[in-house]
N, C-alpha and C positions, 0 to 999 in steps of 0.2 A: 435509609436504604442507599446503597452505593450506586452512584450514577453509572449507567451503562452507556458507552458510546455506540454509535451506529455500527462501527466496525466490530466491536465486541459482540453485539447482538447477532450480526450476520454470521460471524464465525461460530457462535454457539448454535445457531439454527442449522448450519451445515453439519456440525458435529452430531446433533440430535437426529437429523434426517438420514445420516449415513447409517445409523443403527436400525431404524425402522420408519415406515410411513406414519404420519401423525396428523391430527386435526389442529386447527388454529387454537382451540381451547386447550388441548393437551400441551401444545408448545408454550402457550401463555403461562400455564401453571409451572411448566418446567423451567422457564427462563425468568419468571417473576416480572414480566412486562404485560401491559394491557393489550387487549385484543387488537386495537387499531394500530399500535406500534408494530406488533408482530406481523400483521397483515401487510403493512407497507414494506417491511423488510422482505417478506415472502414475494411480494410483487417485484421487488428489485431483482431477486434471485431468479424469478420466472422470466424476467425480461432479458436476462443474459443466458438463459437455457440451462441453468444449474438445478432448477427445481421444476417439477411438473405438478399440475393440479387435476385431480379426478373427483368424480362424484360417486358416492356409495350411499344409496337411499337419499336421505336429506342432509348428509354430511359431505363436506369437502375435505379430501385427503391430499396431503402434500408429501411428495416423495423426492429424494435426491436422485438426480440423473447421474448414472455412473457408466463409465466405459469399461466393459468387461475385458476388452482387449489389452488394457493396461494393467500390468502386474506391479503393484507398489510394495515397497519394503517398509517395515515399521521403524527401522533404525537408520534411515537416511533422510536428508533434507528433501521434502516434497515427495518422498517415496522413490526417488531417482535410483535406477539400478547401478550396481557396481560389480565388477568382476570378482571372482573368487580369489584370484591372485592379489588384487588390490586390497581386498578385505583382509586376507591373511597378513599382508604387509602392514596394514594399519593396526591390526590387533597386536602384532609383534612390537611395533613402535609404541603403541599405547602402554603396553606392559613395561617396556624399558624406561619410558619417561616417568611412569607412575612410581617405579622402584627408585629411580635416581632422585626424583623430586622429594620423595619421602625421606631418603637418606640425607638430603641437604637441608630440608625445612622442618622435618619431623611432622609434616602434615601431607595429606594426599592432595593432588591438584584438583581443582574444580573444572567444570566444563569449559569456561572461558580460558583459563590458564592452559589447559591441554590443547585447545584449538589454536591458540597463538603459537605454542611451541611446535606443534605439528606443521603449521604453515612455515615457520622459520626453518625447520629441518628440510622440508621439501624444496624450499627456495634455495638452499645453500649446499646441497649435496646431491650427487648422482645416485638415484635410487633405482633398483631393478625395474620398477614400474612407476609410472606417474600416478601420484595420489590425486584424484579429482578434487579440486578445491577452487574457491573463488571468493571475491569480496561480496559480502552480504550485509545484513542489518547492522552488525556491530564489528565489522572488519572481516579479515580473511578467515574462512572456515573450510573444514574438510567435509565433503559430502556425507561420509560415514560419521554419524554422530557418536560422541563419547559418552558412556554411561559410567559414572564413578562406582556404581554398585556391582558392575559386571567384572568377572574374572577374565582377563585377556591373556592369560598364560598360554603361549603357543610357541612352538619351535619353528624357526624360519631357516630353510635349508641353505639359502645363498648367504654368503658373507658380504657384509656391506662395509667397505673400507671407510674409516673416518666417522662412522655413525655415533659412537660413544662420545667422541670429542665434540661433534656438532650438537648433540643433545645437551651436553654440559654447558656449552655456550648459550644455547637457547634458554635453558633453565636459569642461568645466571642473569639473563636479560629480564625475564618476566617474573622471577620470584622476588625481585626487589620491590615491586609495587604492593601497596597495602590494600588497595580496593580495586573494583572493576573499572571505575572511571579513570583511574591512573593508568591501568593496563591499556585501555582503549586509547587514551590521549598519547601515551608513549608509543604505541604501535603506529598511530596515524602520523605522528611527527617523524618517526624513523623511516617510514615508507613514503613520506611527503604526499600524503593523501589530503589535499586541500578541501575537497568536497566533504570528506568525513569529519575533518576538523571543524568546518563551518556548521555541519549538522549537529555535532556535539555541543558547540557553543550556543547554537540556536535553541537546542533542547533545554539547556540550562537557563537561558535568559527568558524564554517564553513562559516559564512557570512563575516568573515574577510579575509584579504589576506592570502593565503597559502604560507608563507615564511619559512625560515630556523628556525625561532623561534617557529612558530605555528605547523609545521609539526610533531615534536616529541609528542606534547600534543595531537593532533588529533589522531595520531597513537595509543597512550596509551588509549585514550577514546574509540576508535573503538574496541580495543581488549577487554576492559571491557564491552562494549556494547554487543559484541558477546558472551562473556563468561556467562553473566547474563541472557540471553534469555533462557527460559525453553525449554529443548529438550525432545520431546515426540515422540511416535510412529507415531502419525498422523500429525506431523509438520516437517517431515524430509526435504521436498522440500523447506520450508521456511528457515530452518537452512542452507541448501546447498546454497541458494541464499545469505544469510547473510554472510556466510564464504567466498563466492566468492567475494562479495563486499569489505570486509575487506582486503582480499589478493590482489585484483586488486589495490585498492587505496594505500595500503602500497607500492606496487611495483611501482606505478606511482610516489610516493614521492621519491623513490630511483632513478628512471630514468629521471624524468623531472626537468627542472630548473623552476624558479619562473614564467617566462613569459609563458612557456608552460602550467604550472598548471593553470594560470589565464585563458587561453583559454578553459580549461576543467572544470573550477570552477562551472559554472552553471550546467553542466552535473552531476558532483559529488553531488551537492546539490539536484538536481531533483531526482536522483536515491535514495539518502538517504531518502527523503521525502516519496517516494512511498514504499520503503522498510519498513520504520517505520509504515506506514499505514497498510501494510500487517501484520506485527508483532503484532500491537496493535489490529487489527481485530481478529487475532487468540486469543489474550489474552482475549478479550471480549467473544468470542465463548467458550473458555475453562472454564471461570468463570461461564457462564450461564449453561453449561452442568454439572459442578461439584456442583453447588449450588442447594439448595432445592426449585427450582422454577417451577417444573412440566414440564420442556421442555425435549423432547426426542432428542437423537442425530440426528436421521434421519430427523425429522421435522425441527429442527433448521438449519440443513445443507442447506435446501431449501432456507432459507433467506440469508445465508452467502455465498453459493457457487458462485453466480454471481460476488460478490465483490472479493472473493478469486481469481477466474479465471482471472478477469480483472487486478488485481494488480500483480499477478504472471507474466502475459504476459507483462505488463509494465516494471516490474523489469528486466525481461530477455532482453527486448529491450534496456533498459539503460545499462545493463551490457555488452551486445554485443558491444555497442558504446564505452564504456570505455575500454573493452578488445582489441578492434581494435586499440586503441591508444598506447598500449604497444608494445615495440620492440620484434620481434621474439627472443626467447631464443636461444643463441648460444650453440651448442653441444660441450661438452668437447672432445678435440682431443684424449685424453687418454681413453675415455669411450669405452665400448664394442659396443655401438650403432654406434659410429663414425667408429670404425674398421670394423664393419659389413657393413656399408654403403660404406666404401672405397673398400671393397672386391667385391662389385657388379660392374661388368663391363657393360657399356652401349652396347646395341646391335647395330651392324652396319648393316643398311639395304642394300640389294642388289638392283641393278637397277630395276629388275623385281618387287620387293616389293614396291619400291618407286612409280613406274608407277601405280601399282594396288591401292596404297593408294590415289594418286591424282585422279584417275578415280572415286573411291568411293566418294571422297569429292565433285567432280564436279556434281555428280548425286544427292547429298543430298539436300533436301529441307531445306533451312536455314531461311525461313521466320519467324519461331517461336523462333529462338535462343535468341534474345534479350528479348522477353517476358518471356522466361524460366529463364533467368538470373535475371530479376527483381523480379521474384516470389521466388527465392531461399531463400531469407532472411526469408520470412514468412513460408516456408516449414520447415526451420531450427527451427523457433520459435515454431511451432506446435510439432515438434519432441521432443523438450526439455521440453515442457509442459507435455508430456507423459512419458518422461524418464529424470527426473531432475538430477539423479546421474551422467549422462553422461556430464553434464555441468561443465566444469572446466576452470578456468582462464588460460590465455596463459602462465603465469609463470610456470605452471605445465605441459604445453603441448598445442599444437595448438587446436583450436576449431574444 
């Protein structure tokens, strides 16, 4: 059975519940995961308000919470709206690029190639309308997604001076690469995107064994990765999660031997992937807000917030697991804290106090104790979503 990451499971649950309400057993059968794993993922989605739970008879029914006021498109990133004028312009350019690419290479462009060419064109020519675009997971993308199977033949009434020449230059740049990795690396170098270069190198090296040779390189790339992410007033929580990840992984490199790191390898990768998706989603949001595309901050947040909240919760879940793998930090015996702790004398209970304590314990209803313990993790998760600054890796103090 192929291993499912927490992120993949959560995304699959959202997809299932968008179609219809379901029980835990129905979801478990659909995703091929056990009941306990599914229930924990549902609890996470409930904690951020994306899923609700109701009872029908003796069954618990889970339903995706949707905002009926938001009209989402099927052919744009995150369902973001786009004007009819921009849509027609994109269709027109898609058609011309597809035709010219086919003439030059005898093949049709794929999604990645088309996105890179569209970005290059929009950056280097004055178009009648600004094409909504931004830097996302794998580089610059157009909000309107390209479908190679769709016929984009359309007449555009306005003449665009220099368009054919600009398309030819863009195709010349991106048709020379033999695979997607080369396309991405080439774009990041040309645009001097240090963050994206660091991410690409990290992705490549993280999939290798984390040994004494690779650890220093990963550590160096992680620090570059964190330093080159834009820090702004509205992304403090993302920055805090990023810094926590870098600090925890670097501490794991110090504490753990190669065998122990191999046991944590998948978790380190899964956390990195979710963290990058969170960062890249913010990059796209920031570019769309700052570009001249007609989007307001509040309206655009409606499309991005569900993804932000889900990814933040996932990242915190992964970070908790990684943090739990760290050894508790020993206190310096010469520190003021140690001396203060040493000066505190334990209280000695009298016989009467002991008797009263056990009497109270015997009368206590303990039926709910284990259920409360199981819920503590998700209570902690919700608390940290509201107060991200309180989240610190164990090397700076216990959670």
